[in-house]
MMTF fields as JSON, N, C-alpha, C and O atoms, coordinates in Angstrom:
{
  "mmtfVersion": "1.0.0",
  "mmtfProducer": "UNKNOWN",
  "numBonds": 447,
  "numAtoms": 448,
  "numGroups": 112,
  "numChains": 1,
  "numModels": 1,
  "chainsPerModel": [1],
  "groupsPerChain": [112],
  "chainIdList": ["A"],
  "bondAtomList": [4, 2, 8, 6, 12, 10, 16, 14, 20, 18, 24, 22, 28, 26, 32, 30, 36, 34, 40, 38, 44, 42, 48, 46, 52, 50, 56, 54, 60, 58, 64, 62, 68, 66, 72, 70, 76, 74, 80, 78, 84, 82, 88, 86, 92, 90, 96, 94, 100, 98, 104, 102, 108, 106, 112, 110, 116, 114, 120, 118, 124, 122, 128, 126, 132, 130, 136, 134, 140, 138, 144, 142, 148, 146, 152, 150, 156, 154, 160, 158, 164, 162, 168, 166, 172, 170, 176, 174, 180, 178, 184, 182, 188, 186, 192, 190, 196, 194, 200, 198, 204, 202, 208, 206, 212, 210, 216, 214, 220, 218, 224, 222, 228, 226, 232, 230, 236, 234, 240, 238, 244, 242, 248, 246, 252, 250, 256, 254, 260, 258, 264, 262, 268, 266, 272, 270, 276, 274, 280, 278, 284, 282, 288, 286, 292, 290, 296, 294, 300, 298, 304, 302, 308, 306, 312, 310, 316, 314, 320, 318, 324, 322, 328, 326, 332, 330, 336, 334, 340, 338, 344, 342, 348, 346, 352, 350, 356, 354, 360, 358, 364, 362, 368, 366, 372, 370, 376, 374, 380, 378, 384, 382, 388, 386, 392, 390, 396, 394, 400, 398, 404, 402, 408, 406, 412, 410, 416, 414, 420, 418, 424, 422, 428, 426, 432, 430, 436, 434, 440, 438, 444, 442],
  "bondOrderList": [1, 1, 1, 1, 1, 1, 1, 1, 1, 1, 1, 1, 1, 1, 1, 1, 1, 1, 1, 1, 1, 1, 1, 1, 1, 1, 1, 1, 1, 1, 1, 1, 1, 1, 1, 1, 1, 1, 1, 1, 1, 1, 1, 1, 1, 1, 1, 1, 1, 1, 1, 1, 1, 1, 1, 1, 1, 1, 1, 1, 1, 1, 1, 1, 1, 1, 1, 1, 1, 1, 1, 1, 1, 1, 1, 1, 1, 1, 1, 1, 1, 1, 1, 1, 1, 1, 1, 1, 1, 1, 1, 1, 1, 1, 1, 1, 1, 1, 1, 1, 1, 1, 1, 1, 1, 1, 1, 1, 1, 1, 1],
  "groupList": [{"groupName": "MET", "atomNameList": ["N", "CA", "C", "O"], "elementList": ["N", "C", "C", "O"], "formalChargeList": [0, 0, 0, 0], "bondAtomList": [1, 0, 2, 1, 3, 2], "bondOrderList": [1, 1, 2], "singleLetterCode": "M", "chemCompType": "L-PEPTIDE LINKING"}, {"groupName": "SER", "atomNameList": ["N", "CA", "C", "O"], "elementList": ["N", "C", "C", "O"], "formalChargeList": [0, 0, 0, 0], "bondAtomList": [1, 0, 2, 1, 3, 2], "bondOrderList": [1, 1, 2], "singleLetterCode": "S", "chemCompType": "L-PEPTIDE LINKING"}, {"groupName": "LYS", "atomNameList": ["N", "CA", "C", "O"], "elementList": ["N", "C", "C", "O"], "formalChargeList": [0, 0, 0, 0], "bondAtomList": [1, 0, 2, 1, 3, 2], "bondOrderList": [1, 1, 2], "singleLetterCode": "K", "chemCompType": "L-PEPTIDE LINKING"}, {"groupName": "GLU", "atomNameList": ["N", "CA", "C", "O"], "elementList": ["N", "C", "C", "O"], "formalChargeList": [0, 0, 0, 0], "bondAtomList": [1, 0, 2, 1, 3, 2], "bondOrderList": [1, 1, 2], "singleLetterCode": "E", "chemCompType": "L-PEPTIDE LINKING"}, {"groupName": "PRO", "atomNameList": ["N", "CA", "C", "O"], "elementList": ["N", "C", "C", "O"], "formalChargeList": [0, 0, 0, 0], "bondAtomList": [1, 0, 2, 1, 3, 2], "bondOrderList": [1, 1, 2], "singleLetterCode": "P", "chemCompType": "L-PEPTIDE LINKING"}, {"groupName": "GLN", "atomNameList": ["N", "CA", "C", "O"], "elementList": ["N", "C", "C", "O"], "formalChargeList": [0, 0, 0, 0], "bondAtomList": [1, 0, 2, 1, 3, 2], "bondOrderList": [1, 1, 2], "singleLetterCode": "Q", "chemCompType": "L-PEPTIDE LINKING"}, {"groupName": "VAL", "atomNameList": ["N", "CA", "C", "O"], "elementList": ["N", "C", "C", "O"], "formalChargeList": [0, 0, 0, 0], "bondAtomList": [1, 0, 2, 1, 3, 2], "bondOrderList": [1, 1, 2], "singleLetterCode": "V", "chemCompType": "L-PEPTIDE LINKING"}, {"groupName": "PHE", "atomNameList": ["N", "CA", "C", "O"], "elementList": ["N", "C", "C", "O"], "formalChargeList": [0, 0, 0, 0], "bondAtomList": [1, 0, 2, 1, 3, 2], "bondOrderList": [1, 1, 2], "singleLetterCode": "F", "chemCompType": "L-PEPTIDE LINKING"}, {"groupName": "THR", "atomNameList": ["N", "CA", "C", "O"], "elementList": ["N", "C", "C", "O"], "formalChargeList": [0, 0, 0, 0], "bondAtomList": [1, 0, 2, 1, 3, 2], "bondOrderList": [1, 1, 2], "singleLetterCode": "T", "chemCompType": "L-PEPTIDE LINKING"}, {"groupName": "LEU", "atomNameList": ["N", "CA", "C", "O"], "elementList": ["N", "C", "C", "O"], "formalChargeList": [0, 0, 0, 0], "bondAtomList": [1, 0, 2, 1, 3, 2], "bondOrderList": [1, 1, 2], "singleLetterCode": "L", "chemCompType": "L-PEPTIDE LINKING"}, {"groupName": "ILE", "atomNameList": ["N", "CA", "C", "O"], "elementList": ["N", "C", "C", "O"], "formalChargeList": [0, 0, 0, 0], "bondAtomList": [1, 0, 2, 1, 3, 2], "bondOrderList": [1, 1, 2], "singleLetterCode": "I", "chemCompType": "L-PEPTIDE LINKING"}, {"groupName": "GLY", "atomNameList": ["N", "CA", "C", "O"], "elementList": ["N", "C", "C", "O"], "formalChargeList": [0, 0, 0, 0], "bondAtomList": [1, 0, 2, 1, 3, 2], "bondOrderList": [1, 1, 2], "singleLetterCode": "G", "chemCompType": "PEPTIDE LINKING"}, {"groupName": "ARG", "atomNameList": ["N", "CA", "C", "O"], "elementList": ["N", "C", "C", "O"], "formalChargeList": [0, 0, 0, 0], "bondAtomList": [1, 0, 2, 1, 3, 2], "bondOrderList": [1, 1, 2], "singleLetterCode": "R", "chemCompType": "L-PEPTIDE LINKING"}, {"groupName": "ALA", "atomNameList": ["N", "CA", "C", "O"], "elementList": ["N", "C", "C", "O"], "formalChargeList": [0, 0, 0, 0], "bondAtomList": [1, 0, 2, 1, 3, 2], "bondOrderList": [1, 1, 2], "singleLetterCode": "A", "chemCompType": "L-PEPTIDE LINKING"}, {"groupName": "ASP", "atomNameList": ["N", "CA", "C", "O"], "elementList": ["N", "C", "C", "O"], "formalChargeList": [0, 0, 0, 0], "bondAtomList": [1, 0, 2, 1, 3, 2], "bondOrderList": [1, 1, 2], "singleLetterCode": "D", "chemCompType": "L-PEPTIDE LINKING"}, {"groupName": "CYS", "atomNameList": ["N", "CA", "C", "O"], "elementList": ["N", "C", "C", "O"], "formalChargeList": [0, 0, 0, 0], "bondAtomList": [1, 0, 2, 1, 3, 2], "bondOrderList": [1, 1, 2], "singleLetterCode": "C", "chemCompType": "L-PEPTIDE LINKING"}, {"groupName": "TYR", "atomNameList": ["N", "CA", "C", "O"], "elementList": ["N", "C", "C", "O"], "formalChargeList": [0, 0, 0, 0], "bondAtomList": [1, 0, 2, 1, 3, 2], "bondOrderList": [1, 1, 2], "singleLetterCode": "Y", "chemCompType": "L-PEPTIDE LINKING"}, {"groupName": "HIS", "atomNameList": ["N", "CA", "C", "O"], "elementList": ["N", "C", "C", "O"], "formalChargeList": [0, 0, 0, 0], "bondAtomList": [1, 0, 2, 1, 3, 2], "bondOrderList": [1, 1, 2], "singleLetterCode": "H", "chemCompType": "L-PEPTIDE LINKING"}, {"groupName": "ASN", "atomNameList": ["N", "CA", "C", "O"], "elementList": ["N", "C", "C", "O"], "formalChargeList": [0, 0, 0, 0], "bondAtomList": [1, 0, 2, 1, 3, 2], "bondOrderList": [1, 1, 2], "singleLetterCode": "N", "chemCompType": "L-PEPTIDE LINKING"}],
  "groupTypeList": [0, 1, 2, 3, 2, 2, 4, 5, 5, 6, 7, 8, 9, 9, 6, 5, 10, 11, 12, 2, 13, 11, 14, 11, 9, 4, 3, 11, 13, 8, 11, 13, 13, 9, 0, 15, 16, 1, 1, 11, 6, 14, 3, 13, 3, 13, 6, 12, 3, 8, 6, 13, 6, 9, 2, 5, 13, 14, 9, 13, 4, 9, 14, 6, 8, 11, 16, 11, 8, 12, 13, 3, 12, 3, 14, 0, 11, 17, 3, 10, 14, 3, 14, 3, 13, 11, 9, 0, 14, 12, 13, 9, 13, 3, 18, 13, 6, 10, 6, 13, 5, 0, 8, 4, 7, 7, 11, 14, 3, 14, 2, 11],
  "groupIdList": [1, 2, 3, 4, 5, 6, 7, 8, 9, 10, 11, 12, 13, 14, 15, 16, 17, 18, 19, 20, 21, 22, 23, 24, 25, 26, 27, 28, 29, 30, 31, 32, 33, 34, 35, 36, 37, 38, 39, 40, 41, 42, 43, 44, 45, 46, 47, 48, 49, 50, 51, 52, 53, 54, 55, 56, 57, 58, 59, 60, 61, 62, 63, 64, 65, 66, 67, 68, 69, 70, 71, 72, 73, 74, 75, 76, 77, 78, 79, 80, 81, 82, 83, 84, 85, 86, 87, 88, 89, 90, 91, 92, 93, 94, 95, 96, 97, 98, 99, 100, 101, 102, 103, 104, 105, 106, 107, 108, 109, 110, 111, 112],
  "secStructList": [7, 7, 7, 7, 7, 7, 7, 7, 3, 3, 3, 3, 3, 3, 3, 3, 3, 3, 7, 7, 6, 6, 7, 7, 7, 7, 6, 6, 7, 7, 3, 3, 3, 3, 3, 3, 3, 3, 3, 3, 1, 1, 2, 2, 2, 2, 2, 2, 2, 2, 2, 2, 2, 2, 2, 2, 6, 6, 7, 3, 3, 3, 3, 3, 3, 3, 3, 3, 3, 2, 2, 2, 2, 2, 2, 6, 6, 7, 7, 7, 7, 2, 2, 2, 2, 2, 2, 2, 2, 2, 2, 2, 2, 2, 6, 7, 3, 3, 3, 3, 3, 3, 3, 3, 3, 7, 1, 7, 6, 6, 7, 7],
  "xCoordList": [-2.25, -1.84, -2.81, -4.012, -2.449, -3.257, -3.386, -2.384, -4.606, -4.736, -4.428, -4.804, -3.778, -3.479, -4.739, -5.442, -5.08, -6.324, -6.153, -5.205, -7.139, -7.131, -7.526, -8.407, -6.959, -7.478, -8.898, -9.3, -9.517, -10.869, -10.516, -9.545, -11.464, -11.478, -12.909, -13.837, -13.039, -14.411, -14.696, -13.911, -15.966, -16.56, -17.694, -18.486, -17.818, -18.955, -19.934, -19.656, -21.147, -22.24, -23.492, -23.824, -24.201, -25.478, -26.481, -26.34, -27.473, -28.452, -29.815, -30.297, -30.509, -31.908, -32.84, -32.74, -33.805, -34.679, -36.142, -36.47, -36.941, -38.373, -39.188, -38.62, -40.472, -41.303, -41.594, -41.602, -41.811, -42.084, -42.782, -42.371, -43.803, -44.406, -43.324, -42.413, -43.534, -42.6, -41.186, -40.258, -41.045, -39.599, -39.184, -38.004, -40.218, -39.843, -39.645, -39.262, -39.878, -39.807, -40.981, -42.038, -40.707, -41.839, -43.082, -43.035, -44.226, -45.407, -45.381, -44.938, -45.871, -45.878, -44.625, -44.61, -43.572, -42.279, -42.492, -43.122, -41.907, -41.989, -40.781, -40.733, -39.766, -38.546, -37.499, -37.801, -36.205, -35.142, -33.957, -33.83, -32.979, -31.453, -30.692, -30.92, -29.818, -29.096, -27.632, -27.23, -26.815, -25.37, -24.814, -25.01, -24.081, -23.551, -22.035, -21.458, -21.478, -20.012, -19.998, -20.566, -19.341, -19.553, -18.146, -17.447, -17.66, -16.467, -16.487, -17.537, -15.399, -15.535, -14.064, -13.252, -13.803, -12.454, -12.503, -11.475, -13.715, -13.868, -15.328, -16.134, -15.506, -16.786, -18.007, -19.054, -17.887, -18.927, -19.347, -20.532, -18.411, -18.782, -19.356, -20.34, -18.822, -19.423, -20.92, -21.742, -21.274, -22.566, -23.443, -24.582, -23.022, -23.821, -24.124, -25.272, -23.099, -23.28, -24.286, -25.207, -24.173, -25.095, -26.549, -27.474, -26.666, -28.154, -28.616, -29.798, -27.789, -28.364, -28.689, -29.659, -27.943, -28.21, -29.45, -30.257, -29.601, -30.842, -32.191, -33.291, -31.958, -33.19, -33.507, -34.682, -32.45, -32.859, -33.464, -34.12, -33.253, -33.866, -35.24, -35.793, -35.787, -37.095, -37.147, -38.168, -35.917, -35.917, -35.907, -35.638, -36.21, -36.338, -35.412, -35.793, -34.019, -32.972, -33.359, -33.66, -33.321, -33.56, -32.372, -32.296, -31.409, -30.218, -29.062, -29.217, -27.891, -26.718, -25.733, -25.413, -25.215, -24.18, -22.807, -22.765, -21.797, -20.546, -19.72, -19.649, -19.119, -18.247, -16.823, -16.004, -16.457, -15.112, -14.633, -15.394, -13.402, -12.791, -12.326, -12.359, -11.884, -11.507, -10.386, -10.415, -9.472, -8.259, -8.788, -8.429, -9.679, -10.149, -11.023, -10.872, -11.89, -12.573, -11.643, -11.945, -10.587, -9.658, -8.853, -8.455, -8.653, -7.967, -8.895, -8.423, -10.278, -11.227, -11.496, -12.298, -10.805, -10.968, -12.127, -12.449, -12.702, -13.695, -12.987, -11.926, -13.659, -13.096, -13.935, -15.165, -13.134, -13.619, -13.396, -12.263, -14.543, -14.209, -14.022, -14.099, -13.761, -13.394, -14.419, -14.155, -15.697, -16.856, -17.0, -17.197, -16.918, -17.098, -15.868, -16.017, -14.694, -13.561, -13.722, -13.276, -14.297, -14.553, -15.421, -15.172, -16.564, -17.554, -16.909, -17.156, -16.062, -15.324, -14.407, -14.349, -13.746, -12.815, -13.58, -13.132, -14.891, -15.664, -16.158, -16.192, -16.561, -17.039, -15.946, -16.239, -14.729, -13.591, -13.347, -13.216, -13.281, -12.885, -13.977, -13.681, -15.265, -16.304, -16.714, -17.654, -16.133, -16.468, -18.078, -18.851, -18.451, -19.933, -20.33, -19.513, -21.687, -22.299, -22.91, -23.748, -22.408, -22.85, -23.661, -23.208, -24.95, -25.756, -25.55, -25.934, -24.907, -24.494, -25.573, -25.613, -26.484, -27.477, -28.657, -28.466, -29.811, -30.992, -31.714, -31.961, -32.019, -32.86, -34.098, -34.053, -35.259, -36.517, -36.72, -36.192, -37.579, -38.035, -39.639, -40.241, -40.286, -41.54, -42.324, -43.47, -41.714, -42.296, -42.246, -42.703, -41.747, -41.652, -40.184, -39.89, -39.245, -37.825, -37.555, -36.68, -38.405, -37.956, -38.8, -38.793, -39.498, -40.28, -39.522, -38.948, -39.463, -38.506, -39.27, -38.701],
  "yCoordList": [59.738, 58.689, 57.501, 57.752, 56.41, 55.17, 54.681, 54.585, 54.371, 53.781, 52.28, 51.522, 51.879, 50.476, 49.678, 50.057, 48.659, 47.962, 47.02, 46.237, 47.127, 46.215, 44.807, 44.676, 43.828, 42.381, 42.037, 42.493, 41.277, 40.73, 39.676, 38.919, 39.779, 38.886, 38.215, 38.62, 37.319, 36.696, 36.865, 36.603, 37.35, 37.675, 36.759, 36.426, 36.291, 35.537, 36.488, 37.362, 36.242, 37.263, 36.442, 35.532, 36.791, 36.268, 37.28, 38.405, 37.034, 37.851, 37.526, 36.457, 38.341, 38.061, 38.701, 39.865, 37.769, 38.312, 38.121, 37.2, 39.066, 38.984, 38.345, 37.799, 38.416, 37.718, 38.836, 40.049, 38.238, 39.012, 38.058, 36.905, 38.515, 37.717, 36.968, 37.608, 35.674, 35.02, 34.772, 34.559, 34.804, 34.696, 33.131, 32.797, 32.213, 30.747, 30.222, 29.065, 30.984, 30.364, 29.54, 29.672, 28.545, 27.602, 28.355, 29.448, 27.631, 28.314, 28.266, 27.294, 29.347, 29.606, 30.216, 30.629, 30.292, 30.919, 32.573, 33.182, 33.104, 34.455, 35.146, 36.375, 34.428, 34.998, 33.936, 32.769, 34.358, 33.241, 33.838, 35.05, 33.074, 33.494, 32.855, 31.67, 33.512, 33.088, 33.236, 34.287, 32.13, 32.127, 32.352, 31.512, 33.503, 33.724, 34.02, 34.509, 33.676, 33.961, 34.999, 34.737, 36.154, 37.271, 37.734, 37.845, 38.042, 38.62, 40.156, 40.731, 40.834, 42.189, 42.73, 41.977, 43.979, 44.453, 44.87, 44.966, 45.103, 45.223, 44.664, 44.315, 44.651, 44.044, 44.918, 44.363, 46.136, 47.121, 46.799, 46.838, 46.508, 46.081, 44.767, 44.563, 43.821, 42.491, 42.524, 41.779, 43.434, 43.557, 44.213, 43.779, 45.134, 45.907, 44.825, 44.708, 44.043, 43.137, 42.145, 41.819, 41.606, 40.522, 41.02, 40.375, 42.194, 42.753, 42.979, 42.746, 43.42, 43.69, 42.31, 42.253, 41.275, 40.061, 39.401, 38.787, 39.528, 38.972, 39.742, 39.192, 41.003, 41.841, 41.456, 41.424, 41.152, 40.695, 39.315, 38.936, 38.541, 37.21, 37.257, 36.215, 38.437, 38.646, 38.295, 37.89, 38.498, 38.391, 39.71, 40.757, 39.628, 40.978, 41.082, 40.882, 41.43, 41.515, 42.627, 43.77, 42.184, 43.143, 43.6, 44.728, 42.604, 42.868, 42.048, 40.882, 42.624, 41.884, 41.846, 42.901, 40.652, 40.648, 40.072, 38.992, 40.828, 40.366, 39.54, 39.881, 38.477, 37.699, 37.725, 36.998, 38.699, 38.798, 37.832, 37.066, 37.96, 37.042, 35.787, 35.628, 34.85, 33.515, 33.697, 33.102, 34.479, 34.717, 35.273, 34.81, 36.311, 36.854, 35.791, 35.662, 35.065, 34.02, 32.951, 32.424, 32.632, 31.597, 32.192, 31.466, 33.482, 34.155, 34.181, 34.143, 34.249, 34.128, 32.835, 32.684, 31.757, 30.392, 29.584, 28.468, 30.161, 29.465, 28.342, 28.534, 27.144, 26.001, 26.046, 26.06, 26.064, 26.181, 24.786, 24.381, 24.058, 22.633, 22.801, 23.914, 21.666, 21.664, 22.124, 22.855, 21.694, 22.224, 23.714, 24.335, 24.328, 25.758, 26.492, 27.599, 25.888, 26.503, 26.417, 27.312, 25.446, 25.221, 26.312, 26.912, 26.57, 27.572, 29.034, 29.857, 29.171, 30.512, 30.679, 31.734, 29.632, 29.751, 29.942, 30.619, 29.213, 29.441, 30.868, 31.454, 31.453, 32.816, 33.775, 34.702, 33.512, 34.415, 34.165, 35.129, 32.979, 32.623, 33.272, 33.815, 33.147, 33.575, 34.963, 35.427, 35.718, 37.08, 37.029, 37.746, 36.209, 35.96, 36.011, 36.183, 35.857, 35.716, 34.251, 33.887, 33.502, 32.153, 32.042, 32.392, 31.528, 31.314, 29.828, 28.897, 29.712, 28.294, 27.609, 26.383, 28.464, 27.727, 28.65, 29.833, 28.164, 28.901, 28.216, 27.01, 28.987, 28.508, 29.276, 30.424, 28.688, 29.495, 29.725, 28.999, 30.858, 31.092, 30.987, 31.427, 30.402, 30.158, 30.966, 30.648, 31.951, 32.889, 32.346, 33.056, 31.161, 30.599, 30.461, 29.776, 31.182, 31.079, 31.518, 31.009, 32.593, 33.155, 32.608, 33.144, 31.615, 31.014, 29.958, 29.134, 29.902, 28.906, 27.765, 26.81],
  "zCoordList": [-15.118, -14.091, -14.15, -14.229, -14.124, -14.097, -12.655, -11.946, -12.213, -11.002, -10.931, -11.826, -9.921, -9.831, -9.542, -8.606, -10.217, -10.2, -8.981, -8.912, -7.986, -6.891, -7.338, -8.188, -6.842, -7.208, -6.59, -5.519, -7.312, -6.82, -5.69, -5.689, -4.77, -3.665, -3.55, -4.251, -2.769, -2.552, -1.002, -0.092, -0.897, 0.416, 0.742, -0.14, 2.109, 2.42, 2.988, 3.809, 2.469, 2.868, 3.124, 2.364, 4.241, 4.644, 4.296, 4.777, 3.525, 3.009, 3.431, 3.057, 4.184, 4.537, 3.512, 3.122, 3.097, 2.009, 2.559, 3.306, 2.115, 2.473, 1.336, 0.39, 1.436, 0.353, -0.746, -0.54, -1.856, -3.123, -4.136, -4.263, -4.838, -5.655, -6.744, -7.27, -6.976, -7.879, -7.374, -8.153, -6.073, -5.426, -5.412, -5.305, -5.527, -5.601, -4.146, -3.98, -3.167, -1.795, -1.576, -2.192, -0.522, -0.276, 0.238, 0.803, -0.028, 0.499, 1.972, 2.585, 2.55, 4.004, 4.551, 5.71, 3.775, 4.263, 4.268, 3.404, 5.294, 5.493, 5.02, 5.076, 4.543, 3.973, 4.09, 4.34, 3.901, 3.92, 4.129, 3.958, 4.513, 4.622, 3.497, 3.253, 2.793, 1.673, 2.117, 2.617, 1.92, 2.16, 0.828, -0.05, 0.578, -0.709, -0.666, 0.305, -1.8, -1.988, -3.191, -4.252, -2.979, -4.055, -4.161, -3.155, -5.5, -5.818, -5.816, -6.101, -5.513, -5.476, -5.055, -4.516, -5.317, -4.97, -3.458, -2.787, -2.978, -1.467, -1.19, -2.052, 0.197, 0.592, 0.123, -0.208, 0.099, -0.295, -1.831, -2.161, -2.667, -3.967, -4.01, -4.72, -3.298, -3.274, -2.827, -3.362, -1.798, -1.238, -2.32, -2.492, -2.985, -4.122, -5.238, -5.668, -5.7, -6.803, -6.313, -7.062, -5.033, -4.569, -4.585, -5.079, -4.016, -3.922, -5.335, -5.589, -6.309, -7.571, -8.294, -9.05, -8.083, -8.725, -8.073, -8.77, -6.728, -6.126, -6.544, -6.611, -6.795, -7.128, -8.612, -8.977, -9.509, -10.849, -10.864, -11.834, -9.787, -9.655, -8.994, -8.644, -8.822, -8.248, -6.7, -6.144, -6.062, -4.622, -3.938, -4.527, -2.672, -1.947, -0.849, 0.304, -1.175, -0.068, 0.922, 0.579, 2.156, 3.318, 4.163, 4.649, 4.309, 5.048, 4.649, 4.285, 4.706, 4.343, 5.477, 6.025, 5.877, 6.834, 6.213, 5.625, 6.389, 5.706, 6.73, 7.911, 6.247, 7.105, 6.734, 7.296, 5.627, 5.327, 4.144, 3.552, 3.905, 2.921, 3.461, 4.681, 2.68, 3.156, 4.205, 5.282, 3.873, 4.84, 6.149, 7.232, 6.021, 7.321, 8.09, 9.305, 7.428, 8.133, 8.727, 9.797, 8.106, 8.657, 9.889, 10.8, 9.859, 10.901, 12.178, 13.314, 11.907, 13.039, 13.551, 14.472, 12.954, 13.271, 12.568, 12.974, 11.559, 10.802, 9.986, 9.391, 10.001, 9.287, 7.883, 7.839, 6.823, 5.405, 4.755, 4.493, 4.502, 3.954, 2.543, 2.025, 1.837, 0.459, -0.425, -1.38, -0.128, -0.97, -0.896, -1.941, 0.232, 0.403, -0.231, -0.749, -0.186, -0.81, -2.339, -3.057, -2.79, -4.239, -4.767, -5.812, -3.916, -4.319, -4.437, -5.317, -3.4, -3.264, -4.526, -5.156, -4.819, -6.014, -7.379, -8.304, -7.404, -8.576, -8.67, -9.752, -7.479, -7.419, -7.994, -8.749, -7.612, -8.025, -9.485, -10.239, -9.916, -11.373, -12.345, -13.409, -11.852, -12.797, -12.465, -13.111, -11.526, -11.109, -10.853, -11.488, -9.967, -9.815, -8.48, -7.576, -8.266, -6.973, -7.002, -7.827, -6.047, -5.839, -4.634, -3.545, -4.785, -3.587, -3.235, -3.944, -2.071, -1.712, -0.856, -0.75, -0.223, 0.703, 0.932, 1.211, 0.826, 1.201, 2.429, 2.42, 3.413, 4.518, 4.672, 5.115, 4.318, 4.336, 5.803, 6.645, 6.133, 7.442, 7.374, 6.395, 8.429, 8.519, 9.582, 9.899, 10.085, 11.113, 12.469, 13.364, 12.774, 14.221, 14.714, 15.693, 13.943, 14.433, 15.772, 16.472, 16.184, 17.512, 18.59, 19.698, 18.346, 19.484, 20.093, 19.382, 21.471, 22.072, 22.519, 23.049]
}
């Protein structure tokens, strides 16, 4: 019996990374948040692929928060602009992990 192959989907992931030698983060940063679009048959696969790619890039992933597929995000009322939609389409077409944004942390984020 052959299994029916599930279609690839693109998931929006927010990845927290820590410091590691050679990570390319700005001097003084304590880590960063990366907004990623990753393809996979389910969110678990997208997370595994994203973590593997980031480790290959000498980054230190600490935590991943999933925000679902484009359809799930739209159902939640998220507005997805043309640029973001283009990056999602690219991740799907290339079966890739796209890092769309990096926000470095400098250790003072929780001070009010």
